[in-house]
C-alpha positions as CSV (number, residue, x, y, z in Angstrom):
1,M,48.3,-84.1,-3.5
2,K,46.9,-84.7,-7.0
3,K,50.1,-86.4,-8.1
4,I,49.8,-88.8,-5.1
5,L,46.2,-89.7,-5.9
6,A,47.1,-90.2,-9.6
7,L,50.0,-92.5,-8.6
8,G,47.6,-94.5,-6.4
9,C,45.1,-94.9,-9.2
10,V,47.8,-96.1,-11.6
11,L,49.1,-98.6,-9.1
12,A,45.6,-99.8,-8.4
13,L,44.7,-100.2,-12.0
14,S,48.0,-102.0,-12.9
15,A,47.3,-104.6,-10.2
16,L,43.9,-105.6,-11.6
17,S,43.5,-109.1,-12.9
18,T,40.9,-111.8,-12.7
19,S,42.2,-112.9,-9.3
20,A,42.2,-109.2,-8.2
21,L,38.5,-109.0,-8.5
22,A,38.2,-111.3,-5.5
23,G,40.1,-108.9,-3.2
24,N,39.2,-107.4,0.2
25,A,39.0,-103.9,1.6
26,F,40.8,-103.5,4.9
27,V,41.2,-101.2,7.9
28,R,44.2,-101.4,10.2
29,G,44.9,-99.6,13.5
30,E,48.5,-99.4,14.8
31,L,49.7,-98.2,18.2
32,G,53.4,-97.8,19.2
33,Q,56.2,-95.4,19.8
34,S,58.0,-93.0,17.5
35,D,61.6,-91.8,17.9
36,V,61.6,-88.3,16.3
37,N,64.9,-86.7,15.3
38,A,65.3,-83.1,14.3
39,K,68.3,-81.4,12.7
40,I,68.7,-77.7,11.9
41,D,70.4,-77.2,8.5
42,G,73.8,-75.4,8.6
43,T,74.1,-75.3,12.4
44,G,74.9,-78.9,13.4
45,N,72.2,-78.6,16.1
46,S,70.0,-81.6,16.5
47,G,67.8,-83.3,19.0
48,S,65.5,-86.3,19.5
49,D,62.5,-87.2,21.6
50,K,60.1,-90.1,21.8
51,D,56.3,-90.1,22.0
52,N,53.4,-92.5,21.7
53,A,52.2,-92.8,18.1
54,F,49.2,-94.2,16.2
55,S,48.3,-94.8,12.6
56,L,45.0,-95.5,10.9
57,R,45.3,-97.2,7.6
58,G,42.8,-98.5,5.0
59,G,42.9,-99.8,1.5
60,Y,42.3,-102.7,-0.7
61,W,44.0,-106.1,-1.1
62,F,43.8,-107.0,-4.8
63,N,45.1,-110.5,-3.9
64,S,46.8,-112.1,-0.9
65,N,50.1,-110.4,-1.8
66,F,49.4,-106.9,-3.0
67,A,47.4,-103.9,-1.7
68,V,47.1,-100.2,-2.0
69,E,46.7,-98.2,1.2
70,G,46.0,-94.7,2.5
71,H,46.9,-93.6,6.1
72,Y,46.9,-91.0,8.7
73,S,49.7,-91.2,11.3
74,K,50.5,-89.1,14.4
75,F,54.1,-89.4,15.5
76,Y,54.5,-86.6,18.1
77,D,52.4,-84.3,20.2
78,E,54.3,-82.9,23.1
79,T,55.2,-79.7,25.0
80,V,58.9,-79.2,24.3
81,Y,59.4,-76.2,26.7
82,D,57.4,-74.6,29.5
83,D,58.9,-72.5,32.3
84,G,55.6,-71.0,33.4
85,T,56.0,-67.9,31.3
86,N,57.4,-69.2,27.9
87,H,56.2,-72.3,26.3
88,A,56.4,-74.3,23.0
89,S,54.7,-77.4,21.8
90,A,55.0,-79.4,18.6
91,K,52.9,-81.8,16.7
92,L,54.1,-84.1,13.9
93,S,51.7,-86.0,11.6
94,A,51.4,-87.3,8.1
95,I,48.9,-88.6,5.5
96,G,50.1,-90.9,2.8
97,L,49.3,-93.2,-0.1
98,G,51.3,-96.3,-0.9
99,V,51.5,-100.0,-1.6
100,V,51.8,-103.1,0.6
101,V,53.4,-106.4,-0.5
102,K,52.9,-109.4,1.8
103,E,54.2,-113.0,1.7
104,H,52.9,-115.8,3.9
105,A,55.0,-118.7,5.2
106,T,52.2,-121.2,4.2
107,P,50.4,-121.8,0.9
108,T,47.0,-121.2,2.6
109,D,47.6,-117.4,3.0
110,L,47.1,-117.8,6.8
111,G,49.6,-118.0,9.6
112,F,52.9,-116.1,9.7
113,F,53.8,-113.5,7.1
114,V,56.2,-110.7,6.3
115,Q,55.3,-107.5,4.6
116,L,56.9,-104.4,3.0
117,R,55.2,-101.1,2.5
118,G,56.1,-97.8,0.9
119,G,54.8,-94.7,-0.8
120,L,54.6,-91.0,-0.4
121,A,53.5,-89.2,2.7
122,R,52.8,-85.5,3.3
123,G,54.2,-84.6,6.7
124,K,53.1,-81.7,8.8
125,L,54.9,-80.1,11.7
126,S,52.9,-77.6,13.7
127,V,54.5,-75.5,16.4
128,D,52.7,-73.3,19.0
129,S,54.5,-71.0,21.4
130,N,54.1,-67.8,23.4
131,L,55.8,-66.1,20.4
132,G,53.3,-67.4,17.8
133,S,52.3,-70.4,15.9
134,G,53.1,-71.9,12.5
135,S,53.4,-75.0,10.4
136,E,55.4,-76.5,7.6
137,T,54.6,-79.4,5.3
138,S,56.6,-81.5,2.9
139,T,56.0,-84.6,0.8
140,K,58.6,-87.4,1.0
141,P,58.8,-91.2,0.6
142,Y,58.0,-93.5,3.5
143,Y,58.7,-97.1,3.9
144,G,58.2,-99.9,6.4
145,I,58.6,-103.6,7.2
146,G,56.4,-105.8,9.3
147,A,55.9,-109.4,10.4
148,G,52.7,-110.9,11.7
149,Y,50.1,-113.6,11.9
150,D,46.8,-113.9,10.0
151,F,44.3,-115.8,12.2
152,S,41.7,-116.0,9.4
153,K,40.9,-114.4,6.1
154,Q,39.3,-111.5,8.0
155,Y,41.7,-110.8,10.9
156,G,45.5,-110.4,11.5
157,V,48.0,-108.8,13.8
158,S,51.5,-107.4,13.0
159,L,54.6,-105.8,14.5
160,N,55.7,-103.0,12.2
161,Y,58.7,-100.6,11.8
162,D,58.2,-97.5,9.7
163,H,60.4,-94.7,8.6
164,N,59.0,-91.2,7.7
165,Q,60.9,-88.0,6.9
166,G,60.2,-84.4,6.2
167,S,61.9,-81.0,5.9
168,G,61.0,-77.3,5.8
169,G,62.1,-74.0,7.1
170,G,65.7,-75.2,7.5
171,L,64.6,-78.2,9.6
172,R,65.0,-81.9,8.8
173,L,62.8,-84.4,10.6
174,R,62.9,-88.2,10.8
175,A,60.3,-90.3,12.6
176,N,61.1,-94.0,13.2
177,T,58.0,-95.8,14.6
178,L,57.7,-99.3,16.1
179,S,54.0,-100.3,16.4
180,L,51.6,-103.2,17.0
181,G,48.8,-103.4,14.4
182,F,45.4,-105.1,14.1
183,E,43.9,-105.5,10.7
184,A,40.3,-106.4,9.7
185,R,39.4,-107.3,6.1
186,F,35.9,-107.4,4.6
């Protein structure tokens, strides 16, 4: 985690310029759906499921094109098996730190835009069953793309696609999320 924070500080400091001092802090909420795929190493066994997802993001726009962000995302929280006697449920979430690059279609930095984001996320899979409970974590890169519309210097909406991955205990996970986001800048 210290390496992630150090990377974020270096990126933030490298983006500072005279125009960067006029930036904006932001918060963004995203709601959507994740397609979670799981594969067990060495067995060929795999499966997938979908669940509602959300992400809470916040950071700082150094200028209209570059920001650093931190986020918490929940991709999956479902009962995967329950026959009345035996049960198993799983939760998949991540915290991350990364950068966002945005380009507007107009010179006013309002209206339509496209954005790319990426960084490192620490994913956590928690499993609870009648046989016991446990969790695994891993730190992997994440990336995403989005398109949206900035109504003003303070508010905007976007449609986002993000890819997260994780592994541990012989299990490889991938979460692809499509979400609608609302951002407020101050």
